[in-house]
Rosetta silent file (secondary structure, phi, psi, omega in degrees, C-alpha in Angstrom):
SEQUENCE: MLRRLSCCVFVALPIYKLSAQSCTTSTDSLTRAHSLAFWQQQLQFPRVRAAQATAGPTVANRLRAHSLDARRLEIFFRLIKTRRELEVWARNQGAGPFELLHCYPLAATSGSLGPKRRAGDYQVPEGFYEIDRFNPKSNYHLSLGLNYPNAADRALGEPEPGGDIFIHGGEVTVGCLPITDAGIEEVYLLAITARAAGQAVIPVHIFPFAITESELAKHPASPHQAFWRGLMPGYAYFEKHHEPAPPAQLAAAGH
SCORE:     score description
SCORE:     0.000 S_00000001
   1 L     0.000  134.478  176.535   47.103  165.701  233.576 S_00000001
   2 L   -75.149  133.525  173.298   48.526  163.249  236.154 S_00000001
   3 L   -97.462  150.732  177.017   46.860  159.843  236.036 S_00000001
   4 L   -59.770  134.793 -179.002   46.565  157.752  239.142 S_00000001
   5 L   -75.470  129.845  179.070   49.480  155.357  239.349 S_00000001
   6 L  -109.775  179.679 -176.696   48.248  151.766  239.105 S_00000001
   7 L   -68.596  144.973  169.213   49.763  148.399  239.859 S_00000001
   8 L    60.284   47.736  176.136   52.684  147.002  237.836 S_00000001
   9 L  -117.889  159.192  173.305   53.575  150.050  235.726 S_00000001
  10 L  -101.956  128.944  176.939   56.876  151.559  234.713 S_00000001
  11 E  -123.329  113.153 -176.489   57.237  155.236  235.426 S_00000001
  12 E   -89.533  129.021  177.119   60.352  156.813  233.952 S_00000001
  13 L  -123.196  153.934  174.682   61.797  159.838  235.779 S_00000001
  14 L   -57.314  146.233 -179.342   64.898  161.944  235.073 S_00000001
  15 L    71.863  -42.533 -176.311   68.047  160.477  236.653 S_00000001
  16 L  -138.471  162.827  171.596   66.290  157.371  237.814 S_00000001
  17 E  -119.956  132.895  170.463   63.502  155.037  236.829 S_00000001
  18 E   -73.443  123.244 -178.095   60.997  153.607  239.186 S_00000001
  19 L   -70.927  168.203 -178.601   61.187  149.913  238.577 S_00000001
  20 L   -58.767  135.036 -174.282   58.090  147.814  238.003 S_00000001
  21 L  -112.333  141.750  168.793   56.073  147.791  241.166 S_00000001
  22 L   -78.963 -178.673 -177.467   53.774  145.162  242.570 S_00000001
  23 L   -58.605  130.776 -178.553   50.521  146.433  244.031 S_00000001
  24 L  -115.357  169.602  177.547   51.202  149.304  246.428 S_00000001
  25 L   -72.127  165.089  176.783   49.222  151.072  249.073 S_00000001
  26 H   -64.128  -34.500  178.301   47.300  154.231  248.265 S_00000001
  27 H   -64.006  -43.102  176.730   49.831  156.185  250.323 S_00000001
  28 H   -59.979  -43.206 -179.951   52.678  154.857  248.198 S_00000001
  29 H   -62.552  -43.061 -179.315   50.787  155.722  245.024 S_00000001
  30 H   -64.471  -40.491  177.020   50.107  159.215  246.256 S_00000001
  31 H   -60.902  -47.530  177.251   53.798  159.749  247.136 S_00000001
  32 H   -58.583  -41.015  178.866   54.824  158.589  243.693 S_00000001
  33 H   -63.943  -39.999  178.406   52.294  160.900  242.096 S_00000001
  34 H   -65.345  -39.275  177.072   53.648  163.866  243.993 S_00000001
  35 H   -62.403  -47.150  178.652   57.175  162.970  242.983 S_00000001
  36 H   -60.157  -41.254  179.362   56.200  162.710  239.347 S_00000001
  37 H   -63.331  -40.685 -178.769   54.377  166.011  239.575 S_00000001
  38 H   -65.761  -43.983  176.426   57.353  167.809  240.992 S_00000001
  39 H   -59.514  -44.053 -178.711   59.620  166.455  238.185 S_00000001
  40 H   -62.500  -39.423  177.850   57.075  167.362  235.573 S_00000001
  41 H   -62.942  -43.492 -179.041   56.842  170.884  236.909 S_00000001
  42 H   -70.483  -34.030 -177.637   60.572  171.365  236.892 S_00000001
  43 L   -77.713    1.849  170.786   60.997  169.867  233.417 S_00000001
  44 L   -74.722  -12.356 -174.493   58.739  172.571  231.946 S_00000001
  45 L  -101.255  127.806 -175.396   61.761  174.835  232.108 S_00000001
  46 H   -56.772  -34.437 -176.637   64.348  174.589  229.285 S_00000001
  47 H   -71.081  -30.052  177.152   67.377  175.022  231.577 S_00000001
  48 H   -72.461  -41.018  178.200   66.299  172.096  233.725 S_00000001
  49 H   -63.344  -40.466 -179.982   65.753  169.927  230.695 S_00000001
  50 H   -67.803  -36.445  178.867   69.190  170.923  229.375 S_00000001
  51 H   -64.781  -40.790  179.181   70.761  170.248  232.810 S_00000001
  52 H   -63.113  -35.020 -179.974   69.161  166.781  232.852 S_00000001
  53 H   -73.398  -39.793 -176.261   70.632  166.001  229.436 S_00000001
  54 H   -86.258  -48.595 -177.011   74.129  167.243  230.232 S_00000001
  55 L   -94.194  -19.488 -175.488   74.606  166.669  233.973 S_00000001
  56 H   -54.245  -43.222  176.357   72.064  163.937  234.570 S_00000001
  57 H   -61.721  -39.430  178.365   74.369  161.031  233.656 S_00000001
  58 H   -62.701  -44.957 -177.454   77.125  162.398  235.959 S_00000001
  59 H   -63.618  -44.222 -178.025   74.702  162.796  238.831 S_00000001
  60 H   -63.314  -39.098 -179.721   73.294  159.272  238.264 S_00000001
  61 H   -68.998  -39.226 -179.780   76.797  157.757  238.192 S_00000001
  62 H   -66.143  -39.212  176.304   77.866  159.603  241.321 S_00000001
  63 H   -64.978  -43.684 -179.073   74.800  158.314  243.185 S_00000001
  64 H   -62.273  -41.371  179.536   75.428  154.800  241.974 S_00000001
  65 H   -62.441  -26.026 -179.999   79.071  154.944  243.056 S_00000001
  66 L  -101.932   12.677  179.779   77.949  155.767  246.582 S_00000001
  67 L    55.331   42.520  177.323   75.151  153.090  246.612 S_00000001
  68 L  -102.070  130.698  178.890   72.499  155.864  246.792 S_00000001
  69 L   -94.388  116.969 -178.601   68.962  155.194  245.645 S_00000001
  70 H   -55.902  -29.567 -177.498   67.470  158.285  243.971 S_00000001
  71 H   -74.074  -13.285 -179.779   64.033  157.269  245.228 S_00000001
  72 H  -124.144   17.423 -169.678   65.320  157.549  248.842 S_00000001
  73 E   -69.531  137.407  172.496   67.900  160.347  248.424 S_00000001
  74 E  -134.617  133.187 -177.732   68.399  162.851  251.267 S_00000001
  75 E  -126.967  164.055 -179.003   71.045  165.582  250.999 S_00000001
  76 E  -146.094  135.839  178.767   72.704  168.165  253.195 S_00000001
  77 E  -109.994  139.092  174.891   74.810  171.212  252.137 S_00000001
  78 E  -138.208  141.452  174.992   77.669  172.692  254.124 S_00000001
  79 E  -127.258  125.177  167.477   79.967  175.631  253.341 S_00000001
  80 E  -112.303  112.751 -168.907   83.122  176.488  255.324 S_00000001
  81 H   -55.058  -39.844 -177.251   84.109  179.821  253.881 S_00000001
  82 H   -68.135  -19.250  178.625   87.876  179.383  254.281 S_00000001
  83 H   -88.654  -13.607  174.881   87.702  176.155  252.254 S_00000001
  84 L    52.564   42.808  174.076   85.852  177.919  249.409 S_00000001
  85 E  -152.274  145.495  174.465   83.770  174.987  248.401 S_00000001
  86 E   -85.729  117.964  175.019   80.155  173.745  248.768 S_00000001
  87 E   -86.624  131.472  175.999   80.065  170.326  250.363 S_00000001
  88 E  -114.992  115.506  174.178   77.210  168.087  249.291 S_00000001
  89 E  -104.856  149.778 -175.562   76.495  165.203  251.737 S_00000001
  90 E  -150.347  160.834  176.167   74.022  162.480  251.005 S_00000001
  91 E  -162.301  167.035  169.006   72.436  159.306  252.289 S_00000001
  92 E   -84.098  135.753 -178.763   69.503  156.998  251.729 S_00000001
  93 L   -54.505  129.239  179.746   66.607  157.977  253.928 S_00000001
  94 L    74.715   15.093 -173.717   66.691  156.037  257.189 S_00000001
  95 L  -115.977   32.198  175.749   70.050  154.510  256.365 S_00000001
  96 L    95.125 -163.115 -173.415   72.476  156.004  258.829 S_00000001
  97 L   -71.283  159.792  174.338   74.783  159.000  258.729 S_00000001
  98 L   -68.320  149.299  171.189   75.456  161.311  255.791 S_00000001
  99 E  -123.333  149.691 -178.725   78.537  160.703  253.615 S_00000001
 100 E   -70.998  121.134 -178.714   80.361  163.293  251.584 S_00000001
 101 E   -88.890  -49.169 -179.221   79.148  163.003  248.005 S_00000001
 102 E  -167.323  155.452  174.371   81.050  165.775  246.276 S_00000001
 103 E  -114.886  133.460 -179.775   82.581  169.257  246.736 S_00000001
 104 E  -114.110  111.910 -176.964   81.916  172.110  244.355 S_00000001
 105 E   -60.811  141.004  174.581   84.473  174.905  244.412 S_00000001
 106 L   -70.580  135.031 -179.472   83.143  178.453  244.718 S_00000001
 107 L   -82.530  -19.569  178.746   83.756  180.406  241.552 S_00000001
 108 L  -165.283  157.782 -179.755   83.918  183.704  243.484 S_00000001
 109 L  -134.694  161.111  173.614   83.593  185.039  247.025 S_00000001
 110 L  -147.013  163.058 -179.788   82.619  188.386  248.589 S_00000001
 111 L    74.973 -163.300  178.537   82.705  190.001  251.969 S_00000001
 112 L  -135.731 -176.471 -179.123   84.767  188.738  254.847 S_00000001
 113 L   -68.406  135.051 -176.421   84.511  186.261  257.693 S_00000001
 114 L   130.658  162.317 -175.160   81.418  186.986  259.753 S_00000001
 115 L   -75.716  165.051  173.203   77.669  186.946  259.401 S_00000001
 116 L   -87.214  133.555 -175.848   75.489  189.020  257.120 S_00000001
 117 L  -125.931  -17.966 -177.797   73.760  191.779  259.097 S_00000001
 118 L  -151.449  157.891  175.860   72.417  194.317  256.587 S_00000001
 119 L   -62.312  139.073  175.025   71.386  194.759  252.975 S_00000001
 120 L    80.553    7.283 -179.329   74.207  195.667  250.677 S_00000001
 121 L   -84.131   -6.088  177.123   77.113  194.523  252.903 S_00000001
 122 L    67.673   13.391 -177.790   78.183  191.904  250.326 S_00000001
 123 L   -82.447  141.273  167.416   78.462  189.346  253.161 S_00000001
 124 L   -82.270  131.166 -178.521   77.694  185.657  252.725 S_00000001
 125 L   -60.362  164.843  172.250   75.436  184.692  255.683 S_00000001
 126 L  -134.584  135.729  179.503   76.628  182.345  258.457 S_00000001
 127 E   142.485 -155.611 -172.922   74.372  180.038  260.347 S_00000001
 128 E  -115.627  116.018 -171.019   71.780  177.360  259.815 S_00000001
 129 E  -128.170  179.587  175.620   69.503  177.639  256.794 S_00000001
 130 E  -141.396  157.262  172.152   67.285  175.655  254.452 S_00000001
 131 E   -76.895  124.108 -179.719   66.574  175.656  250.721 S_00000001
 132 E  -123.526    2.569  177.801   63.263  177.423  250.300 S_00000001
 133 E  -151.477  140.130  170.753   63.169  178.126  246.531 S_00000001
 134 E  -111.975  119.862 -177.479   63.993  176.450  243.249 S_00000001
 135 E  -116.937   99.063  179.663   64.587  179.025  240.536 S_00000001
 136 E   -82.458   -0.711 -179.759   64.924  177.512  237.026 S_00000001
 137 E  -120.717   32.856 -174.437   64.903  180.984  235.447 S_00000001
 138 E   -64.153  151.629  169.635   67.710  182.518  237.439 S_00000001
 139 L   -65.130  -14.004  179.605   69.831  185.433  236.156 S_00000001
 140 L  -121.781   55.743  174.785   72.652  183.033  237.004 S_00000001
 141 E    74.674  -85.316  174.778   71.547  179.948  235.089 S_00000001
 142 E  -132.252  154.826 -179.073   69.839  177.966  237.897 S_00000001
 143 E  -154.112  153.775  174.129   69.624  178.751  241.579 S_00000001
 144 E  -121.120  121.269 -175.144   68.503  177.477  244.990 S_00000001
 145 E   -84.238  141.572  175.284   67.322  180.012  247.466 S_00000001
 146 E   -97.368  153.592 -179.213   68.218  180.106  251.155 S_00000001
 147 L   -84.502   46.337  172.917   65.728  181.160  253.881 S_00000001
 148 L   -86.847  134.802   -0.772   67.854  184.154  254.785 S_00000001
 149 L   -81.687  138.587  174.978   67.090  186.075  256.943 S_00000001
 150 L   -90.673 -172.836 -175.742   66.152  183.413  259.495 S_00000001
 151 H   -61.626  -39.850 -179.224   64.987  184.119  263.044 S_00000001
 152 H   -66.877  -42.569  176.542   68.524  184.583  264.325 S_00000001
 153 H   -60.142  -42.452 -179.631   69.400  186.995  261.511 S_00000001
 154 H   -66.013  -34.043 -178.444   66.303  189.049  262.184 S_00000001
 155 H   -74.911  -34.140 -174.522   67.092  189.148  265.902 S_00000001
 156 H  -104.335  -15.276 -176.474   70.735  190.098  265.543 S_00000001
 157 L   -86.227 -179.796  177.651   70.784  191.994  262.243 S_00000001
 158 L   -81.597  170.444 -176.938   69.850  195.561  261.334 S_00000001
 159 L   -54.433  -33.856  175.839   66.317  196.596  260.401 S_00000001
 160 L  -110.916   86.281 -175.873   67.068  195.926  256.707 S_00000001
 161 L   -76.461  -10.588 -176.696   69.023  192.632  256.778 S_00000001
 162 L    87.746 -172.536 -177.876   68.740  192.089  253.039 S_00000001
 163 L  -178.194 -161.311  178.829   67.746  188.868  251.322 S_00000001
 164 L    54.220   56.509  176.080   67.799  186.874  248.102 S_00000001
 165 L   -99.280  123.463 -175.261   70.799  184.705  248.999 S_00000001
 166 E  -130.338  149.251  158.354   71.251  181.849  246.511 S_00000001
 167 E   -87.872  121.096 -170.789   73.450  178.964  245.540 S_00000001
 168 E  -148.343  174.261  177.828   73.700  179.646  241.800 S_00000001
 169 L   -78.088 -169.121  177.875   75.623  179.337  238.564 S_00000001
 170 L    80.432 -168.724 -174.897   78.002  181.824  237.053 S_00000001
 171 L  -139.264   27.190 -179.777   81.236  183.222  238.518 S_00000001
 172 L  -131.240  159.873  179.658   80.226  186.503  240.207 S_00000001
 173 L  -162.480  147.963  168.402   78.735  187.257  243.630 S_00000001
 174 L  -129.944   35.151 -179.866   77.684  190.021  245.963 S_00000001
 175 L   132.180   -3.088  179.862   76.873  187.658  248.870 S_00000001
 176 L   -98.524 -172.832 -173.994   75.597  184.502  247.173 S_00000001
 177 E  -122.234   89.322  179.791   77.397  181.180  246.487 S_00000001
 178 E   -82.540  130.840 -178.124   78.339  180.821  242.799 S_00000001
 179 L  -125.793   24.195 -178.208   79.535  177.345  241.795 S_00000001
 180 H    73.849  160.024 -179.736   79.634  177.812  237.937 S_00000001
 181 H   -62.700  -42.240  178.265   76.901  176.793  235.558 S_00000001
 182 H   -61.323  -39.240  179.822   78.188  173.246  235.412 S_00000001
 183 H   -68.039  -42.048 -175.706   78.236  172.948  239.160 S_00000001
 184 H   -72.513  -25.145  175.703   74.805  174.309  239.775 S_00000001
 185 H   -57.588  -49.207 -178.739   73.356  171.929  237.134 S_00000001
 186 H   -66.969  -47.074 -176.561   74.467  168.946  239.228 S_00000001
 187 H   -67.290  -35.004  177.494   73.519  170.462  242.546 S_00000001
 188 H   -64.069  -44.932  177.940   70.106  171.589  241.244 S_00000001
 189 H   -60.758  -44.967  176.104   69.442  168.100  239.947 S_00000001
 190 H   -57.921  -43.680  178.936   70.439  166.600  243.284 S_00000001
 191 H   -63.609  -44.189  177.865   68.085  168.984  245.066 S_00000001
 192 H   -58.865  -45.647 -176.863   65.237  168.126  242.728 S_00000001
 193 H   -61.838  -45.393  179.300   65.854  164.416  243.225 S_00000001
 194 H   -63.941  -42.363  179.234   65.870  164.741  247.024 S_00000001
 195 H   -67.196  -39.401  178.350   62.715  166.852  247.043 S_00000001
 196 H   -67.049  -29.517  179.440   60.937  164.407  244.707 S_00000001
 197 L   -79.865   -0.736  174.337   62.039  161.604  247.061 S_00000001
 198 L   109.810    3.332 -179.984   60.230  163.293  249.876 S_00000001
 199 L   -79.494  102.865 -177.072   62.835  165.459  251.570 S_00000001
 200 L   -77.318  -30.633 -177.173   60.831  168.524  252.551 S_00000001
 201 L  -116.998  119.972  174.547   63.743  170.314  254.359 S_00000001
 202 L  -112.186  109.568 -175.319   67.204  170.503  252.719 S_00000001
 203 E   -75.133  146.978  174.533   69.536  171.978  255.324 S_00000001
 204 E  -132.230  112.547  179.785   72.374  174.431  254.445 S_00000001
 205 E  -105.497  129.774 -175.218   74.959  175.072  257.151 S_00000001
 206 E  -126.024  125.245 -177.407   77.381  177.938  256.555 S_00000001
 207 E  -128.622  151.908  179.986   80.436  178.534  258.798 S_00000001
 208 L   -71.794  -34.786 -179.139   83.341  181.022  258.571 S_00000001
 209 L  -163.694  174.896  176.671   85.895  178.268  259.272 S_00000001
 210 L   -61.890  117.847 -171.564   86.001  174.947  261.141 S_00000001
 211 L   -87.937   86.546  172.562   84.602  176.158  264.453 S_00000001
 212 L  -122.016  166.609  179.823   86.942  174.671  266.925 S_00000001
 213 H   -56.534  -41.304 -178.010   88.783  176.206  269.872 S_00000001
 214 H   -67.139  -35.903 -179.188   92.048  176.310  267.939 S_00000001
 215 H   -76.787  -37.307  176.943   90.480  178.079  264.999 S_00000001
 216 H   -63.411  -33.551  178.218   88.569  180.551  267.187 S_00000001
 217 L   -62.049  -20.586  176.269   91.843  181.384  268.921 S_00000001
 218 L   -74.282   -7.683 -174.651   93.110  182.717  265.584 S_00000001
 219 L  -131.580   53.110 -170.306   90.530  185.509  265.709 S_00000001
 220 L   -66.102  -27.072 -175.053   90.737  186.746  269.322 S_00000001
 221 L   -96.907    4.102 -177.725   89.776  190.378  268.534 S_00000001
 222 L   -65.393  134.049  173.612   86.824  189.537  266.239 S_00000001
 223 L   -69.949   -4.409 -177.064   83.536  191.121  267.224 S_00000001
 224 L   -98.460    4.702 -178.487   81.902  187.857  266.025 S_00000001
 225 H   -52.119  -48.850 -178.375   83.426  185.629  268.702 S_00000001
 226 H   -62.045  -44.830 -179.502   80.216  185.291  270.669 S_00000001
 227 H   -64.919  -45.182  177.417   78.144  184.605  267.563 S_00000001
 228 H   -59.034  -41.443  178.875   80.631  181.994  266.309 S_00000001
 229 H   -65.379  -25.477  175.453   80.583  180.231  269.625 S_00000001
 230 H   -69.572  -27.451 -179.356   76.809  180.044  269.345 S_00000001
 231 H   -84.499  -16.735 -172.129   77.329  178.127  266.024 S_00000001
 232 H   -57.546  -45.954 -176.473   79.914  175.792  267.606 S_00000001
 233 H   -61.118  -37.379 -179.966   77.509  173.148  268.986 S_00000001
 234 H   -69.331  -37.218  175.284   75.801  172.698  265.599 S_00000001
 235 H   -64.581  -47.906 -174.460   79.203  172.378  263.863 S_00000001
 236 H   -64.515  -37.031 -178.326   80.478  169.927  266.448 S_00000001
 237 H   -62.970  -42.840  179.185   77.356  167.847  266.342 S_00000001
 238 H   -70.907  -36.917  177.748   77.602  167.237  262.616 S_00000001
 239 H   -61.595  -34.561 -179.263   81.353  166.568  262.837 S_00000001
 240 H   -81.773  -41.488 -172.030   80.661  163.844  265.418 S_00000001
 241 H  -105.959  -12.477 -169.863   77.491  162.315  264.059 S_00000001
 242 L    49.103   44.271 -179.673   77.416  163.276  260.370 S_00000001
 243 L  -148.523  130.963  176.223   73.848  164.206  261.089 S_00000001
 244 L   -57.700  147.442  177.043   72.484  167.755  261.519 S_00000001
 245 L   -62.613  155.177  175.543   71.759  168.709  265.108 S_00000001
 246 L   -52.825  141.981 -177.224   68.040  168.649  266.110 S_00000001
 247 H   -49.614  -43.293  179.783   66.117  171.680  264.798 S_00000001
 248 H   -58.584  -38.892  176.241   65.468  173.032  268.323 S_00000001
 249 H   -66.824  -41.264 -179.938   69.162  173.100  269.045 S_00000001
 250 H   -68.279  -36.969 -175.699   69.959  174.832  265.777 S_00000001
 251 H   -63.983  -31.050 -177.840   67.172  177.374  266.243 S_00000001
 252 L   -84.625   -7.988 -178.431   68.784  178.601  269.457 S_00000001
 253 L   -66.716  140.430  174.657   72.215  179.042  267.819 S_00000001
 254 L    86.418  -11.831  179.023   73.513  182.541  267.466 S_00000001
 255 L   -84.401    0.000    0.000   71.161  184.195  269.943 S_00000001
């Protein structure tokens, strides 16, 4: 049972420790209680506990090297298919633009350049997504689910667009993003830390390539040209600001 957090206590959490606090407001105490509850829920699962033991020190050191406070962590995922790696960007909440924290190579790929439009096409989606599931009992070690199909996918895809797209461990894929068991342990812990720090929405942007005019010109006959151009403003915004474009702008992309 969670006890109400009182003044001047130490609360130890995986990856980081909340330092001794002076008297805090009830809102602060409630936030800390929710954070502790989320960690406790995740640590009920053996794979998460094992990941904390093996990958936790690496994650903590990486955050420290970038002057990131786990209690304020905010993260952003980006994949550019031709680069074959998951980019993890991070910052302290309210502290300016995102900085590249680490890149995790994909252990396998499937499909071709272009969006996912139907179940069973082996395509990795393209567009603007969010993490909507934490799966500590995945068939592929640990996994983070994407909210595919989103509104754009449902509008442009076939009646059965498919689903269950994950960032996961292992080295096989039929449309997901495998980054090995070691890689997903770090990424999963980062996602837990950010969620526990209060980040309700963890964005995931997936592009076929760097969407610039010069890159688009390399695919003049592609049937996806119009779709890719719809993604271009979101790609360009992040490149310029190291900040995801406003949700309303992203929601219109691809239509």
